[in-house]
N, C-alpha and C positions, 0 to 999 in steps of 0.2 A: 602467447598471451591471448586469451579470449577464445581459444579453440576448444572443441569438444574432446573429452577424454572418456572413453567407454570403459566401465569396470564391470566385469562379470559378477554374478551374485556370489559365487564361491569365494572370489577374491575379496569382495566387500565384506563377507562374513568373517574371513580371517583378519581383515584390517580392523573391524570393529571389536573382535574378540581379543586382539592383542592387548596385553596389559590388564585383562579382566581378572579379577580375583577368583572367579568361579572357573575360568578356563574354558567354559562352554557357552557362556551367555554374552551377548553383545555388551560392551562397556558403556554404551549410550543407553539412557533411560527414556529419552524423548527426542523425536525428530519432527520438525515442521517443514514440509516441502512446499514452500510458498511460491506456487507458480500455476498457471493454467494447465489443465490436462495432466496433472501430476500424480494421478492415482497409480499409474504403472510404476513410476519411480518409487513411490511410497511403499508399494508392495514388496519391492526388493529389500527395504529396511525391515519390513515385517518378517520376511523370510529368514533374515539373519538374526532375529531374536530381539529387535527393539520393541519394548512392550507398548509404547504409545507413539503413534505416528499420525500426523494430521496432513491432509492433502486436499486437492480439488478433484472432483470426478473426472474420469478420463475423457468424457465427451462434453465437458463444460468449460466455459471461459468465465473468469471472475474479473469484475471491473476493479480498477485501482481504488476508488472510494470504498468498495465493499471489502477489499483486502485490508485496507488501512483501518477500517472500523473493527473488523474481526480481530486483527493482530493486536491492536491497542487494548481492546477489552479483554482478550484472552490472556495476554501476558500480565496485565494489571491484576486479573483475578488470581493467576498463579502467584504473583508477588505478595498478595495479601493472605496466602495460605490455602486457597481453594484447591480441591482435588482436580485431576485432569478432566474428568467427565463434567464436573460443574463448571470449570473454566471454559470448556468447549461450548457448553450450552449458553453461557453468558456471552461468548463471542458471537454466536449465531444470532442471539437476540439483539445484540448491538447492530448487526447488519440489518435485521428486519426493521429496526426503528431509526436507522440513520437517515437524516433528511437528505443527504447527498446520494442516497441509493434508492432510486425510484422503484426498482423491482426488488425490494428487500427480501420478500419471502422466497422468491425464486433463487436469488443469489445466495441466501443463507443455506439453502438446500444443497448447494454445490460443494460445501465443505464436508469432509469425511473424517471420522476418527477410527483408526484401525489399530488392531484387529477388531472387526465389528462385534464379535461375540465376547469380548473382554469387558470386565466391569469398569476399568480405568478409574478405580477408586484410590489412587495413590496421589499424595501431595509431592510434586516434583521438588519443591523447596520446603522441606519439612522443618528446617531449623529456624524459619522465620515465624515470628509471633503472628497468630491469626488476628486479622483486623476485622471487626464487625462492621465498621463504617468508615469510609475514607472519602473525603471530598478533594478531587483533583484541583490543583491551582488553575485559575482562569488564565487563558492565553493572554499575552500582552495586548493591551488595547491599541489598535492602530490609530495614529494621530492624523493620518491623511490617507484615506482609502475609500473605495466605492465598490459596489458589487460588480462582478464580472458578468458579461453576457452569457446566456445559456449556451452550453456547448452543443454542436450538432448531434442529432441522434445517429447511432450506428457509426461512430467515429472509429473506424478500424483500419489497420494496415499502415498507420503512420507512426509507429513506435520509434523507428530510427530517427525520423525527422524531429519528433518531439524531444527525444533524448538529446539530440544535437542542440536544439534550442535551449533546453534546460541547462546544459553544460555551458553554453555560450553566455547565457544570462549570468551565471554564477562566476564567470571568468572575466567578463568585459563590462565596460560602462555603457556601451551602445551596441545593440544587436539588430540587424536588419534581416527580415525574412523576405526573400525576393522570388519572383516567378511570374508566369503568365496569369492574366486575370481569370479568376474562377477556379484556380487549381487547388485552393485550400490553404492559402497563407495565413489568413486570419484564424482558421480552425486550429492549425498547428500552434500558432502563438498563444491562443486561448488555452489549449490543452497544456502547454508548458507552464503558463502562468497559474492555472488551476492546481497543477502538481506542486508548485512552489508555495502557493497560498495555504493549501491544506497542511503543509508541514511547517508553516510559520517561519519561512526562511528570512523574511524581512520584517523587522519589528515595527516599521512604520506602515506596513501593508503594501498592497499593490493597487495602483490607480489605472483604470482603463479610460482612455481618451479616444473618442471617435474622430479621427482626422481625415476621413475619406473625402471631405469637400475642400480640404486645404490644398491649394495648388502652388502656393509660394511659401518660402521659408518664413517670411514675416507673418503670413496668415496662420501658419502652423504654430508659431510662437504665441499668437493671440489666443488660439483655440486651447492650447495647453494652459496658458495663464488663467483663462476664464474658468476652465474646469477645476484647477487647483484652488482658485479663489472661492468657488462655490462650496467646496468641501472643507475649507480651512475653518478652524474653530474661531 
């Protein structure tokens, strides 16, 4: 569980061609390799005959907000009947204009649609009725929430710790991030909370309370009470 399993291109080709009506073409019509530096992996799917493959450039990293903005807009476009090329362009523009992606132009340019010389004018979901205009439902309004502090720039190399914090928050009522002063405990906690907020895990929202000056349990309780009272309707 969780280990790497390497598959050679020839074996991947035979796997994808299994059950194909044509016998020589990959049974998949579309693959999205959603990961940083995924161009090389995506090329393997192109070589076995998948006609539409999306990936991230082999020398590029994509931020979580950019990946989320692209994926949501891209799949929504496919769902309302857009062709692959149009949906891809819509996804990139969603990244460019996303308020949570400061370097939108640069991050949008990291997404690739392969093969590069193909028209990609196929509708992946052709049986769906084309929708000229669709208004997505608004996310549930948080009854008690406040903005999170800005995450540190160049927050890299803490993916494992952030994943552990996210998993712990979803599994427990109380989670503590401990460590020496200045090691980045607050940064990890904020990254985990930002991940959860963007995906609307909590209908009542997430509330940030700065308790750095609270040295006693009674003082901590007062700080939390004051913060919640200030935001309560």
